[in-house]
C-alpha positions as CSV (number, residue, x, y, z in Angstrom):
1,X,1.2,37.7,-7.3
2,X,0.1,40.8,-5.5
3,X,-2.9,42.4,-6.7
4,X,-4.4,45.9,-5.6
5,X,-7.8,47.6,-6.6
6,X,-8.5,51.3,-6.6
7,X,-12.0,52.5,-6.0
8,X,-13.6,55.8,-5.2
9,X,-15.5,54.8,-2.0
10,X,-15.7,51.3,-1.0
11,X,-18.4,52.0,1.5
12,X,-21.0,52.6,-1.2
13,X,-23.8,50.1,-1.6
14,X,-23.6,50.1,-5.4
15,X,-23.2,47.3,-7.9
16,X,-19.6,48.2,-8.6
17,X,-18.7,47.8,-5.0
18,X,-20.6,44.6,-4.6
19,X,-18.9,43.0,-7.7
20,X,-15.4,44.2,-6.5
21,X,-16.0,42.3,-3.2
22,X,-17.0,39.2,-5.1
23,X,-13.9,39.3,-7.4
24,X,-11.4,40.1,-4.6
25,X,-12.9,37.3,-2.4
26,X,-12.5,34.9,-5.3
27,X,-8.9,36.0,-6.1
28,X,-7.6,35.7,-2.5
29,X,-8.4,31.9,-2.6
30,X,-6.4,31.3,-5.7
31,X,-3.0,29.5,-5.2
32,X,-0.9,32.0,-7.3
33,X,-2.3,35.1,-5.5
34,X,-0.4,36.0,-2.2
35,X,-2.0,39.5,-1.4
36,X,-5.1,41.2,-2.4
37,X,-5.8,44.9,-1.3
38,X,-8.5,47.4,-1.9
39,X,-7.6,51.1,-1.9
40,X,-10.4,53.5,-1.4
41,X,-10.1,57.2,-2.2
42,X,-12.8,58.1,0.2
43,X,-14.0,56.3,3.4
44,X,-13.9,52.6,2.6
45,X,-13.0,51.4,6.1
46,X,-16.5,50.1,6.7
47,X,-17.7,48.4,3.4
48,X,-21.1,47.4,3.1
49,X,-20.3,44.0,1.3
50,X,-18.4,41.4,3.2
51,X,-14.6,40.9,2.3
52,X,-12.3,38.1,3.2
53,X,-10.3,39.0,6.3
54,X,-7.2,38.3,4.4
55,X,-7.9,41.3,2.1
56,X,-6.3,44.5,3.1
57,X,-8.6,47.5,2.9
58,X,-7.0,50.9,3.0
59,X,-8.5,54.3,2.9
60,X,-6.8,57.5,1.6
61,X,-9.3,59.5,3.9
62,X,-9.9,62.1,1.1
63,X,-13.7,62.5,1.7
64,X,-13.3,66.0,2.9
65,X,-10.5,67.0,0.5
66,X,-10.9,69.1,-2.6
67,X,-10.1,68.1,-6.1
68,X,-6.7,69.8,-6.3
69,X,-5.6,68.1,-3.0
70,X,-6.7,64.7,-4.4
71,X,-4.9,65.2,-7.7
72,X,-1.6,66.0,-5.9
73,X,-1.7,63.7,-3.0
74,X,-3.4,60.4,-4.2
75,X,-0.7,59.7,-6.9
76,X,2.0,59.7,-4.5
77,X,0.1,57.6,-2.0
78,X,-0.5,55.1,-4.8
79,X,3.1,55.1,-5.9
80,X,4.3,54.5,-2.3
81,X,1.7,51.6,-1.9
82,X,2.7,49.9,-5.1
83,X,6.5,50.0,-4.1
84,X,6.0,49.1,-0.5
85,X,3.8,46.2,-1.2
86,X,5.5,45.1,-4.5
87,X,2.1,45.1,-6.4
88,X,2.2,43.2,-9.7
89,X,-1.3,44.3,-10.9
90,X,-3.0,47.5,-10.1
91,X,-6.7,47.6,-11.1
92,X,-8.5,50.9,-11.5
93,X,-12.1,50.3,-10.8
94,X,-13.8,52.4,-13.5
95,X,-11.8,54.3,-16.2
96,X,-12.0,57.6,-14.3
97,X,-9.7,56.2,-11.6
98,X,-6.8,56.1,-14.1
99,X,-6.3,59.8,-13.8
100,X,-4.9,59.2,-10.3
101,X,-2.2,56.9,-11.5
102,X,1.2,58.3,-10.7
103,X,3.4,59.5,-13.6
104,X,6.4,57.9,-12.1
105,X,8.6,55.3,-14.1
106,X,9.9,53.5,-11.1
107,X,7.0,51.4,-10.1
108,X,8.8,48.2,-11.3
109,X,7.0,45.6,-13.2
110,X,3.5,46.6,-11.9
111,X,0.9,46.4,-14.7
112,X,-2.1,48.8,-14.7
113,X,-5.4,47.5,-15.6
114,X,-8.6,49.6,-16.2
115,X,-11.8,47.7,-15.1
116,X,-14.6,49.8,-16.8
117,X,-18.2,49.4,-15.3
118,X,-20.0,51.8,-17.6
119,X,-20.5,51.4,-21.4
120,X,-18.3,53.0,-24.0
121,X,-20.9,55.8,-24.7
122,X,-21.4,56.8,-21.1
123,X,-19.7,60.3,-20.7
124,X,-20.6,62.7,-23.5
125,X,-18.4,65.7,-22.7
126,X,-15.2,66.3,-24.7
127,X,-13.3,66.1,-21.5
128,X,-14.7,62.7,-20.6
129,X,-14.0,61.4,-24.0
130,X,-10.3,62.5,-23.8
131,X,-9.9,61.0,-20.5
132,X,-11.3,57.7,-21.7
133,X,-9.0,57.7,-24.9
134,X,-5.9,58.6,-22.8
135,X,-6.6,56.0,-20.2
136,X,-7.3,53.1,-22.6
137,X,-4.3,54.1,-24.6
138,X,-1.9,54.1,-21.8
139,X,-3.1,51.4,-19.4
140,X,-1.5,47.8,-19.9
141,X,-5.0,46.3,-20.3
142,X,-8.6,47.5,-20.4
143,X,-11.4,45.2,-19.2
144,X,-15.0,45.8,-20.4
145,X,-18.1,43.8,-19.3
146,X,-19.8,42.7,-22.5
147,X,-19.3,41.7,-26.1
148,X,-20.9,44.7,-27.5
149,X,-18.8,47.1,-25.5
150,X,-15.8,45.2,-26.5
151,X,-16.7,46.0,-30.1
152,X,-17.4,49.6,-29.2
153,X,-13.9,50.1,-27.9
154,X,-12.4,48.2,-30.8
155,X,-14.2,50.3,-33.4
156,X,-13.8,53.7,-31.7
157,X,-10.3,53.6,-30.1
158,X,-7.3,53.0,-32.4
159,X,-4.8,53.1,-29.6
160,X,-5.3,50.5,-27.0
161,X,-2.8,48.0,-25.6
162,X,-4.9,45.1,-24.7
163,X,-8.7,44.8,-24.5
164,X,-10.5,42.0,-22.8
165,X,-14.2,41.2,-22.2
166,X,-14.7,39.7,-18.7
167,X,-18.2,39.4,-17.4
168,X,-19.3,40.4,-14.0
169,X,-20.4,37.5,-11.9
170,X,-24.0,36.9,-10.6
171,X,-24.0,38.8,-7.4
172,X,-26.5,36.8,-5.5
173,X,-26.8,32.9,-5.2
174,X,-30.4,31.4,-5.1
175,X,-31.2,27.8,-4.0
176,X,-34.8,28.4,-5.0
177,X,-36.8,30.3,-7.6
178,X,-40.1,32.4,-7.5
179,X,-43.2,30.5,-8.0
180,X,-44.3,33.3,-10.2
181,X,-47.7,33.4,-8.7
182,X,-47.7,36.6,-6.6
183,X,-49.2,39.6,-8.4
184,X,-46.1,41.7,-7.7
185,X,-43.6,43.4,-10.1
186,X,-40.2,44.5,-8.6
187,X,-37.6,47.1,-9.7
188,X,-34.4,47.7,-7.9
189,X,-31.8,50.5,-8.1
190,X,-30.6,53.9,-6.9
191,X,-33.3,56.6,-6.9
192,X,-31.4,58.7,-9.6
193,X,-32.3,59.9,-13.0
194,X,-30.2,57.3,-14.6
195,X,-32.4,54.6,-13.3
196,X,-35.6,56.0,-15.1
197,X,-38.0,55.2,-12.3
198,X,-39.9,58.3,-13.3
199,X,-40.6,56.6,-16.7
200,X,-41.6,53.4,-14.9
201,X,-44.2,55.3,-12.9
202,X,-45.7,56.7,-16.2
203,X,-45.6,53.1,-17.6
204,X,-47.5,51.9,-14.5
205,X,-50.2,54.6,-15.0
206,X,-50.8,53.3,-18.5
207,X,-50.9,49.6,-17.1
208,X,-53.4,50.4,-14.5
209,X,-55.9,51.4,-17.2
210,X,-56.3,47.8,-18.1
211,X,-58.4,45.3,-16.1
212,X,-55.5,42.7,-16.5
213,X,-53.6,44.7,-14.0
214,X,-56.2,44.3,-11.2
215,X,-54.6,43.2,-8.0
216,X,-51.0,43.7,-9.2
217,X,-48.5,46.0,-7.3
218,X,-45.2,47.5,-8.2
219,X,-42.4,47.7,-5.6
220,X,-39.4,49.7,-6.2
221,X,-36.4,49.2,-3.9
222,X,-33.6,51.7,-3.5
223,X,-32.3,55.0,-1.9
224,X,-31.4,58.3,-3.6
225,X,-32.1,61.9,-3.9
226,X,-35.2,61.5,-6.1
227,X,-37.3,59.7,-3.5
228,X,-39.5,62.7,-2.7
229,X,-39.9,63.7,-6.4
230,X,-41.0,60.1,-7.2
231,X,-43.4,60.0,-4.2
232,X,-45.0,63.2,-5.5
233,X,-45.3,61.8,-9.0
234,X,-46.9,58.6,-7.7
235,X,-49.4,60.8,-5.6
236,X,-50.2,63.1,-8.5
237,X,-51.1,60.2,-10.6
238,X,-53.0,58.5,-7.8
239,X,-51.2,55.3,-8.0
240,X,-51.6,53.8,-4.6
241,X,-50.3,50.3,-5.7
242,X,-46.7,51.6,-6.2
243,X,-44.5,51.4,-3.2
244,X,-41.0,53.0,-2.7
245,X,-39.1,50.9,-0.4
246,X,-35.8,51.4,1.4
247,X,-32.7,49.6,0.4
248,X,-32.7,46.2,2.0
249,X,-30.1,43.5,2.8
250,X,-32.8,40.9,2.3
251,X,-33.4,41.7,-1.4
252,X,-33.2,37.9,-2.2
253,X,-36.5,37.4,-0.4
254,X,-38.0,40.4,-2.3
255,X,-37.2,38.8,-5.7
256,X,-38.7,35.5,-4.5
257,X,-42.0,37.1,-3.6
258,X,-42.3,38.8,-7.0
259,X,-43.2,37.5,-10.5
260,X,-41.8,40.1,-13.0
261,X,-38.7,42.3,-13.0
262,X,-38.7,45.6,-14.8
263,X,-35.5,47.7,-15.8
264,X,-36.4,51.3,-16.8
265,X,-32.9,52.8,-17.0
266,X,-31.8,55.4,-19.4
267,X,-28.4,54.0,-19.6
268,X,-26.2,51.3,-17.9
269,X,-22.9,49.4,-18.0
270,X,-23.5,45.9,-17.0
271,X,-26.8,45.3,-15.3
272,X,-26.3,43.3,-12.0
273,X,-29.9,43.5,-10.9
274,X,-31.0,41.9,-14.1
275,X,-28.7,38.9,-13.4
276,X,-30.1,38.8,-9.8
277,X,-33.7,38.7,-11.2
278,X,-32.7,35.9,-13.6
279,X,-31.2,34.0,-10.8
280,X,-34.5,34.2,-9.0
281,X,-36.3,33.0,-12.0
282,X,-38.0,36.1,-12.8
283,X,-39.0,37.1,-16.4
284,X,-37.6,40.5,-17.2
285,X,-38.7,43.5,-19.2
286,X,-36.1,46.2,-20.1
287,X,-35.5,49.1,-22.4
288,X,-32.9,47.9,-25.0
289,X,-30.4,50.6,-23.9
290,X,-26.6,50.6,-24.4
291,X,-25.1,48.3,-23.5
292,X,-25.9,45.8,-20.8
293,X,-29.4,44.4,-21.1
294,X,-29.0,42.7,-24.4
295,X,-26.1,40.7,-23.0
296,X,-28.4,39.2,-20.5
297,X,-32.0,39.2,-22.1
298,X,-32.5,37.0,-25.1
299,X,-35.6,38.4,-26.8
300,X,-38.6,36.3,-26.3
301,X,-36.7,33.6,-24.5
302,X,-36.2,34.9,-21.0
303,X,-37.6,38.4,-21.3
304,X,-38.5,41.2,-23.5
305,X,-36.3,44.2,-24.8
306,X,-38.2,47.4,-25.5
307,X,-37.2,50.2,-27.8
308,X,-35.9,53.1,-25.6
309,X,-38.2,54.7,-24.3
310,X,-41.5,53.3,-25.6
311,X,-43.7,53.4,-22.5
312,X,-46.7,52.1,-24.3
313,X,-44.8,48.9,-25.6
314,X,-43.3,48.4,-22.2
315,X,-46.7,48.6,-20.6
316,X,-48.1,46.0,-23.3
317,X,-45.4,43.6,-22.6
318,X,-45.8,43.8,-18.8
319,X,-49.5,43.3,-19.3
320,X,-48.8,40.3,-21.5
321,X,-46.7,38.7,-18.7
322,X,-49.3,39.6,-16.1
323,X,-51.9,37.7,-18.1
324,X,-49.8,34.7,-19.2
325,X,-48.5,32.6,-16.2
326,X,-47.3,30.0,-18.6
327,X,-45.1,32.5,-20.5
328,X,-43.7,33.6,-17.1
329,X,-42.8,30.0,-16.5
330,X,-41.2,29.4,-19.8
331,X,-39.1,32.5,-19.4
332,X,-38.0,31.4,-15.9
333,X,-37.0,27.9,-17.2
334,X,-34.9,29.5,-19.8
335,X,-33.0,31.7,-17.4
336,X,-30.7,29.0,-16.2
337,X,-28.9,28.4,-19.4
338,X,-28.4,32.1,-20.0
339,X,-27.2,32.9,-16.6
340,X,-24.7,30.1,-16.4
341,X,-22.0,32.1,-18.3
342,X,-21.9,34.4,-15.3
343,X,-20.6,31.9,-12.9
344,X,-18.1,33.3,-10.4
345,X,-15.6,30.6,-10.8
346,X,-15.5,31.0,-14.7
347,X,-15.1,34.9,-14.3
348,X,-12.2,34.3,-11.7
349,X,-10.5,32.1,-14.2
350,X,-10.7,34.8,-16.8
351,X,-9.1,37.3,-14.5
352,X,-6.2,34.8,-13.7
353,X,-5.8,34.3,-17.5
354,X,-5.5,38.0,-17.9
355,X,-2.8,38.3,-15.3
356,X,-0.9,35.4,-16.9
357,X,-1.1,37.0,-20.4
358,X,0.3,40.2,-19.1
359,X,3.0,38.3,-17.1
360,X,4.1,36.4,-20.1
361,X,4.1,39.5,-22.5
362,X,6.3,41.3,-20.1
363,X,8.1,38.5,-18.5
364,X,7.2,39.5,-14.9
365,X,9.2,37.3,-12.6
366,X,7.3,35.1,-10.2
367,X,7.3,36.2,-6.5
């Protein structure tokens, strides 16, 4: 089998690109898979995350091209690549990538899969909704990341060929856990409106009014356009114990030096940083947004889910964990059994099973 992925910019440092590298690396080691390639619309030649040397990484070099150029040229480049490399399964990473698929009929037995990384309700404009319905209705299979989103697609889209739920794997492997003794809370993500760090700063201003928080600090790790705005907000509220840190390749060490993880996002797909935090043994507190956190957090077992966007309740739950080390330890101990279902080997097996199902349905010949 020959497999190819299409992504917007493989150089990005986001969770989507990280998971793509993990899945591609896992697939290239399977016996039935001969070739794995990653096609990047923009840049992509210097990926941030490590990929196996056997994986072909190709860039269409469209970073300086306008939308019209992309819509005309990219479908032809994809069509040529599929034919020349005899691709069996072409995977669009995010549903928006499907709009680049060529409208040619002569791509042989190649099957097109959408691998969606955002929840069903992400994208509220009519145009976005139409694109989602069209893509899911025409692709040979659509892969979503959680059970709730699987139900959302089933309920809201009548025309869909094949729908599968395949989890994302835990991105980081930890051979130890936090001792949960450091008075430090950690949050990780891009400094953009989606991640809700402005909300978290306001939550912290509530927390600091309580004596329980004495000696505790909040470290936010990430890069993005809202850095200065967040720094100004922190200064205005006189919150000297919040620090905005740059993106780091040593994030594992930062988890292990922390005792609580907080997710303040306004919306998410499948939340990789929650899995990372769980793998490090951190109790987690998150708004119960659609659709990812509730796939990972079991209320009262490994963390707390908070009604969006109840700042006072989030502050109360964080203070509770600050004060109760035994509860932090209990949540940490419960994380192992919950995180086990996101093991990389199990997830690669799910991808291979999807390929085999599509092959049998259409009787794709063996290479």
